[in-house]
Kinemage of the C-alpha trace (Angstrom):
@kinemage 1
@onewidth
@group {chain A} dominant
@subgroup {mainchain}
@vectorlist {calphas} color= white
{ca unk a 1} P 0.000 0.000 0.000
{ca unk a 2} L 0.954 3.654 -0.300
{ca unk a 3} L 1.755 5.452 2.949
{ca unk a 4} L 3.285 8.782 3.897
{ca unk a 5} L 6.437 7.989 5.858
{ca unk a 6} L 9.083 10.142 7.483
{ca unk a 7} L 12.524 8.810 8.244
{ca unk a 8} L 13.600 11.843 10.235
{ca unk a 9} L 11.967 14.641 12.208
{ca unk a 10} L 11.849 17.992 10.486
{ca unk a 11} L 9.952 20.298 8.125
{ca unk a 12} L 7.043 19.171 5.942
{ca unk a 13} L 9.439 18.020 3.230
{ca unk a 14} L 10.383 14.957 5.324
{ca unk a 15} L 6.955 13.499 4.420
{ca unk a 16} L 7.241 11.159 1.425
{ca unk a 17} L 4.927 8.561 -0.086
{ca unk a 18} L 6.413 5.055 -0.043
{ca unk a 19} L 5.204 1.502 -0.704
{ca unk a 20} L 4.900 -0.542 2.498
{ca unk a 21} L 3.109 -3.757 3.503
{ca unk a 22} L -0.545 -3.292 4.412
{ca unk a 23} L -1.296 -3.994 8.110
{ca unk a 24} L -3.300 -7.092 9.023
{ca unk a 25} L -5.888 -7.047 11.825
{ca unk a 26} L -5.523 -9.231 14.899
{ca unk a 27} L -8.328 -10.396 17.217
{ca unk a 28} L -11.027 -7.708 17.832
{ca unk a 29} L -9.584 -5.471 15.099
{ca unk a 30} L -10.777 -4.308 11.701
{ca unk a 31} L -8.836 -3.332 8.635
{ca unk a 32} L -10.082 -0.087 7.088
{ca unk a 33} L -9.333 1.194 3.615
{ca unk a 34} L -8.787 4.886 4.225
{ca unk a 35} L -10.716 7.251 2.013
{ca unk a 36} L -9.984 10.508 3.840
{ca unk a 37} L -7.463 11.315 6.576
{ca unk a 38} L -7.701 14.509 8.592
{ca unk a 39} L -4.676 16.747 9.145
{ca unk a 40} L -4.341 18.230 12.635
{ca unk a 41} L -1.809 20.501 14.360
{ca unk a 42} L -0.659 17.552 16.498
{ca unk a 43} L 0.357 15.786 13.272
{ca unk a 44} L 2.642 18.697 12.415
{ca unk a 45} L 4.112 18.918 15.910
{ca unk a 46} L 4.764 15.167 15.963
{ca unk a 47} L 6.394 15.338 12.537
{ca unk a 48} L 8.866 17.817 14.029
{ca unk a 49} L 9.687 15.577 17.010
{ca unk a 50} L 7.328 17.330 19.413
{ca unk a 51} L 3.618 16.660 19.942
{ca unk a 52} L 3.169 12.987 20.814
{ca unk a 53} L 6.408 11.853 19.174
{ca unk a 54} L 7.458 10.252 22.454
{ca unk a 55} L 4.524 7.838 22.252
{ca unk a 56} L 4.422 7.135 18.532
{ca unk a 57} L 7.440 4.828 18.284
{ca unk a 58} L 10.753 4.731 16.468
{ca unk a 59} L 11.401 6.167 13.016
{ca unk a 60} L 10.281 5.679 10.329
{ca unk a 61} L 6.758 6.701 11.312
{ca unk a 62} L 3.449 7.491 9.634
{ca unk a 63} L 1.504 10.270 11.352
{ca unk a 64} L -2.231 10.964 11.299
{ca unk a 65} L -5.176 9.788 13.417
{ca unk a 66} L -8.366 11.036 11.737
{ca unk a 67} L -9.817 8.281 9.552
{ca unk a 68} L -12.851 7.890 7.327
{ca unk a 69} L -13.002 4.753 5.211
{ca unk a 70} L -14.489 1.343 4.490
{ca unk a 71} L -14.052 -1.851 6.478
{ca unk a 72} L -12.164 -4.340 4.308
{ca unk a 73} L -11.432 -7.116 6.806
{ca unk a 74} L -12.948 -8.181 10.120
{ca unk a 75} L -10.991 -10.286 12.618
{ca unk a 76} L -12.574 -12.760 15.042
{ca unk a 77} L -14.200 -11.072 18.020
{ca unk a 78} L -15.615 -8.132 16.070
{ca unk a 79} L -19.412 -7.838 16.159
{ca unk a 80} L -19.906 -4.125 15.451
{ca unk a 81} L -18.986 -4.072 11.757
{ca unk a 82} L -18.979 -6.103 8.562
{ca unk a 83} L -16.905 -5.811 5.420
{ca unk a 84} L -18.195 -2.892 3.361
{ca unk a 85} L -19.319 -0.732 6.288
{ca unk a 86} L -18.292 2.911 6.147
{ca unk a 87} L -16.705 4.090 9.393
{ca unk a 88} L -14.916 7.013 10.987
{ca unk a 89} L -12.655 7.125 14.000
{ca unk a 90} L -9.503 8.276 15.763
{ca unk a 91} L -7.619 5.012 16.317
{ca unk a 92} L -4.774 4.490 18.760
{ca unk a 93} L -4.071 8.102 19.763
{ca unk a 94} L -1.458 8.971 21.016
{ca unk a 95} L 0.195 5.793 19.715
{ca unk a 96} L 0.859 5.468 15.996
{ca unk a 97} L -2.239 4.911 13.874
{ca unk a 98} L -0.702 5.602 10.470
{ca unk a 99} L -3.754 7.357 9.034
{ca unk a 100} L -1.806 8.852 6.119
{ca unk a 101} L -1.977 5.509 4.326
{ca unk a 102} L -4.289 3.387 2.217
{ca unk a 103} L -5.065 0.974 5.078
{ca unk a 104} L -5.132 1.098 8.866
{ca unk a 105} L -5.940 -1.535 11.482
{ca unk a 106} L -7.272 -0.888 14.973
{ca unk a 107} L -9.702 -2.239 17.560
{ca unk a 108} L -13.251 -2.109 16.207
{ca unk a 109} L -14.327 0.072 19.119
{ca unk a 110} L -12.019 2.847 17.938
{ca unk a 111} L -14.518 3.401 15.088
{ca unk a 112} L -18.192 4.186 14.608
{ca unk a 113} L -20.491 3.962 11.591
{ca unk a 114} L -20.287 7.042 9.367
{ca unk a 115} L -23.521 9.065 9.356
{ca unk a 116} L -24.952 9.297 5.843
{ca unk a 117} L -25.413 13.047 6.215
{ca unk a 118} L -21.644 13.569 6.443
{ca unk a 119} L -19.494 13.705 3.326
{ca unk a 120} L -16.339 11.605 3.409
{ca unk a 121} L -14.271 14.781 3.808
{ca unk a 122} L -16.387 15.941 6.753
{ca unk a 123} L -16.261 12.498 8.350
{ca unk a 124} L -12.482 12.383 7.975
{ca unk a 125} L -12.156 15.814 9.575
{ca unk a 126} L -14.396 15.203 12.579
{ca unk a 127} L -12.911 12.601 14.980
{ca unk a 128} L -9.899 14.238 16.673
{ca unk a 129} L -11.270 17.782 16.805
{ca unk a 130} L -14.774 16.554 17.596
{ca unk a 131} L -13.669 14.219 20.379
{ca unk a 132} L -11.508 16.984 21.824
{ca unk a 133} L -14.537 19.264 22.014
{ca unk a 134} L -16.826 16.507 23.317
{ca unk a 135} L -14.467 15.222 25.994
{ca unk a 136} L -13.670 18.740 27.222
{ca unk a 137} L -17.277 19.898 27.420
{ca unk a 138} L -19.165 16.715 28.280
{ca unk a 139} L -16.674 14.673 30.297
{ca unk a 140} L -14.363 17.284 31.846
{ca unk a 141} L -16.423 20.440 32.356
{ca unk a 142} L -19.771 18.604 32.285
{ca unk a 143} L -21.521 21.548 30.693
{ca unk a 144} L -25.212 21.718 31.531
{ca unk a 145} L -28.282 23.636 30.464
{ca unk a 146} L -27.987 27.270 31.545
{ca unk a 147} L -24.189 27.324 31.976
{ca unk a 148} L -22.219 30.346 30.757
{ca unk a 149} L -19.201 29.319 28.661
{ca unk a 150} L -16.475 31.398 26.986
{ca unk a 151} L -14.609 29.808 24.059
{ca unk a 152} L -11.290 31.359 23.019
{ca unk a 153} L -10.447 30.617 19.384
{ca unk a 154} L -14.129 29.957 18.746
{ca unk a 155} L -13.883 30.094 14.953
{ca unk a 156} L -11.001 27.614 14.720
{ca unk a 157} L -10.758 23.896 13.956
{ca unk a 158} L -11.779 22.790 17.442
{ca unk a 159} L -13.441 26.016 18.547
{ca unk a 160} L -16.276 25.938 16.013
{ca unk a 161} L -17.178 22.467 17.280
{ca unk a 162} L -16.930 23.600 20.924
{ca unk a 163} L -19.473 26.346 20.217
{ca unk a 164} L -21.953 23.934 18.643
{ca unk a 165} L -21.663 21.223 21.284
{ca unk a 166} L -21.937 23.664 24.192
{ca unk a 167} L -24.957 25.338 22.605
{ca unk a 168} L -26.580 21.965 21.909
{ca unk a 169} L -26.277 21.164 25.622
{ca unk a 170} L -28.107 24.370 26.518
{ca unk a 171} L -25.160 26.583 27.456
{ca unk a 172} L -24.961 30.295 26.719
{ca unk a 173} L -21.812 30.528 24.618
{ca unk a 174} L -19.637 33.629 24.285
{ca unk a 175} L -17.242 33.384 21.337
{ca unk a 176} L -13.830 35.063 21.424
{ca unk a 177} L -12.918 35.652 17.777
{ca unk a 178} L -12.892 38.354 15.090
{ca unk a 179} L -15.887 40.619 14.614
{ca unk a 180} L -16.316 39.540 11.001
{ca unk a 181} L -16.799 35.962 12.219
{ca unk a 182} L -19.696 36.907 14.522
{ca unk a 183} L -22.475 36.143 12.040
{ca unk a 184} L -21.169 32.661 11.333
{ca unk a 185} L -20.602 31.983 15.033
{ca unk a 186} L -24.159 33.092 15.810
{ca unk a 187} L -25.383 30.532 13.271
{ca unk a 188} L -23.382 27.894 15.147
{ca unk a 189} L -24.995 28.838 18.444
{ca unk a 190} L -22.905 31.632 19.996
{ca unk a 191} L -24.979 34.166 21.955
{ca unk a 192} L -22.385 36.885 21.354
{ca unk a 193} L -18.903 37.409 19.947
{ca unk a 194} L -16.171 39.493 21.555
{ca unk a 195} L -13.578 40.789 19.082
{ca unk a 196} L -10.150 39.948 20.481
{ca unk a 197} L -8.563 42.771 18.457
{ca unk a 198} L -10.581 45.617 19.939
{ca unk a 199} L -12.067 44.442 23.254
{ca unk a 200} L -10.829 42.925 26.470
{ca unk a 201} L -13.052 39.982 27.335
{ca unk a 202} L -12.254 40.385 31.035
{ca unk a 203} L -13.843 43.850 30.943
{ca unk a 204} L -17.097 42.367 29.642
{ca unk a 205} L -17.499 39.037 31.434
{ca unk a 206} L -17.737 37.676 34.972
{ca unk a 207} L -19.019 34.669 36.927
{ca unk a 208} L -18.697 32.205 34.037
{ca unk a 209} L -19.079 28.500 34.616
{ca unk a 210} L -16.315 27.542 32.207
{ca unk a 211} L -13.666 28.959 29.904
{ca unk a 212} L -12.263 26.807 27.100
{ca unk a 213} L -8.985 28.123 25.721
{ca unk a 214} L -8.591 26.631 22.249
{ca unk a 215} L -5.957 29.239 21.431
{ca unk a 216} L -3.616 28.517 24.307
{ca unk a 217} L -2.759 32.125 25.162
{ca unk a 218} L -5.468 33.213 27.583
{ca unk a 219} L -5.125 30.976 30.633
{ca unk a 220} L -4.059 33.509 33.276
{ca unk a 221} L -6.342 36.251 31.959
{ca unk a 222} L -9.311 33.878 32.026
{ca unk a 223} L -9.253 32.916 35.704
{ca unk a 224} L -10.829 36.166 37.032
{ca unk a 225} L -13.893 35.831 34.769
{ca unk a 226} L -14.806 32.452 36.277
{ca unk a 227} L -17.207 32.048 39.160
{ca unk a 228} L -15.891 30.321 42.298
{ca unk a 229} L -15.692 26.653 41.382
{ca unk a 230} L -15.669 27.434 37.659
{ca unk a 231} L -13.269 25.594 35.371
{ca unk a 232} L -10.648 26.670 32.846
{ca unk a 233} L -9.557 24.061 30.284
{ca unk a 234} L -6.488 24.949 28.238
{ca unk a 235} L -6.462 22.682 25.201
{ca unk a 236} L -3.360 23.074 23.023
{ca unk a 237} L -0.717 23.896 25.632
{ca unk a 238} L -2.168 22.642 28.880
{ca unk a 239} L -2.492 24.509 32.162
{ca unk a 240} L 0.898 25.220 33.716
{ca unk a 241} L 1.507 24.486 37.408
{ca unk a 242} L 1.513 28.251 38.030
{ca unk a 243} L -1.931 28.603 36.450
{ca unk a 244} L -3.285 25.633 38.391
{ca unk a 245} L -1.925 27.059 41.643
{ca unk a 246} L -3.393 30.496 40.855
{ca unk a 247} L -6.748 28.882 40.115
{ca unk a 248} L -6.708 27.015 43.427
{ca unk a 249} L -5.911 30.237 45.338
{ca unk a 250} L -8.942 31.850 43.691
{ca unk a 251} L -11.213 28.860 44.360
{ca unk a 252} L -11.311 28.091 40.637
{ca unk a 253} L -10.183 25.006 38.737
{ca unk a 254} L -7.732 24.767 35.834
{ca unk a 255} L -6.608 21.783 33.796
{ca unk a 256} L -5.000 20.797 30.546
{ca unk a 257} L -6.436 18.171 28.252
{ca unk a 258} L -5.420 15.391 25.858
{ca unk a 259} L -7.947 13.532 23.723
{ca unk a 260} L -8.265 9.738 23.641
{ca unk a 261} L -10.157 7.157 21.545
{ca unk a 262} L -13.760 7.059 22.655
{ca unk a 263} L -16.675 5.244 20.959
{ca unk a 264} L -19.172 6.827 23.363
{ca unk a 265} L -17.977 10.294 22.437
{ca unk a 266} L -18.050 9.429 18.740
{ca unk a 267} L -21.630 8.218 19.152
{ca unk a 268} L -22.562 11.474 20.857
{ca unk a 269} L -20.989 13.506 18.070
{ca unk a 270} L -22.736 11.498 15.374
{ca unk a 271} L -26.077 11.841 17.157
{ca unk a 272} L -25.676 15.630 17.074
{ca unk a 273} L -24.694 15.462 13.390
{ca unk a 274} L -27.765 13.406 12.512
{ca unk a 275} L -29.978 15.793 14.503
{ca unk a 276} L -28.628 18.759 12.556
{ca unk a 277} L -26.968 20.239 15.664
{ca unk a 278} L -23.333 19.766 14.630
{ca unk a 279} L -21.468 20.487 11.392
{ca unk a 280} L -17.748 20.317 10.663
{ca unk a 281} L -16.173 22.866 8.351
{ca unk a 282} L -13.642 21.513 5.835
{ca unk a 283} L -11.575 24.203 4.163
{ca unk a 284} L -9.136 22.337 1.908
{ca unk a 285} L -8.564 18.806 0.613
{ca unk a 286} L -5.281 17.494 -0.821
{ca unk a 287} L -4.041 14.299 -2.419
{ca unk a 288} L -1.963 11.923 -0.284
{ca unk a 289} L 1.116 12.940 -2.291
{ca unk a 290} L 0.581 16.541 -1.166
{ca unk a 291} L 0.783 15.818 2.569
{ca unk a 292} L 3.714 18.214 2.903
{ca unk a 293} L 1.671 21.012 1.321
{ca unk a 294} L -1.206 20.266 3.685
{ca unk a 295} L 1.113 20.387 6.691
{ca unk a 296} L 2.538 23.701 5.577
{ca unk a 297} L -0.957 25.144 5.263
{ca unk a 298} L -1.977 23.946 8.724
{ca unk a 299} L 1.177 25.390 10.251
{ca unk a 300} L 0.682 28.744 8.570
{ca unk a 301} L -2.976 28.851 9.565
{ca unk a 302} L -4.123 30.373 6.276
{ca unk a 303} L -7.199 28.250 5.665
{ca unk a 304} L -10.244 29.995 7.075
{ca unk a 305} L -10.280 28.174 10.407
{ca unk a 306} L -11.664 24.988 8.834
{ca unk a 307} L -10.131 21.544 8.722
{ca unk a 308} L -7.624 20.314 6.167
{ca unk a 309} L -7.856 16.727 4.917
{ca unk a 310} L -6.063 14.279 2.628
{ca unk a 311} L -8.022 12.358 0.019
{ca unk a 312} L -6.383 8.938 0.120
{ca unk a 313} L -8.781 7.079 -2.181
{ca unk a 314} L -11.888 7.917 -4.203
């Protein structure tokens, strides 16, 4: 099969398509022919020797965790799927999944059936960002009806999903983004948008139940706008010990976050998709051979805040 390998850590140019043996499933696993693989910032960081490179194994490696494809082989012990089923998932994270390839294998419970209302590109873009948003809001913060939630980076890859999920659970969502993004964010469920270029959110907000920092730059500034007992979740960079200590002194809570495979979360996401309460924005799609171009685009951030994907097969 074709797979994007890297034999050293470095810039996007280390990514090259090579021919390698296709993986075979063991007990309880499925083999999936990948149709679309999502490209995420953690892929780029891992490619450079940061991110989750410490967990992914020795070089050469194949990065990528977002998968949409078709089940091509079912090992004994699998009851959830049959050959020919279309699935999506985020297998193995943070271990190597090898999503930038024509085939992947993983436990069947790392996948879920693809909703018909999602295109293959949307399905390939959803798992990692969607599970991040779901696990932060539903499992960590436990957002409830009537909660007040501020989302930094609300128009971004994860942020636009945070807004929708929080709103679907009945929260009043304040989006921290650019003013020109306010109309779109209102359509996604945001009650208001604060323009980070011209306004200080801490001058406008107080007594919030939760702040989700998808940008990674607002942790310390966000603590005072929380109510006592409120929670700050810093997604891309985590909450430093200093921030956690400051939160504790102020009777607030602060934590970092790292996503993990989760069939329950995937089911929750797909239920919202099928109910028309959740949509994923895909900005650009590239061929597998253009993985380096896709990585460069993600790193530069010049793609409208939507997801970038690789079309592995038609």
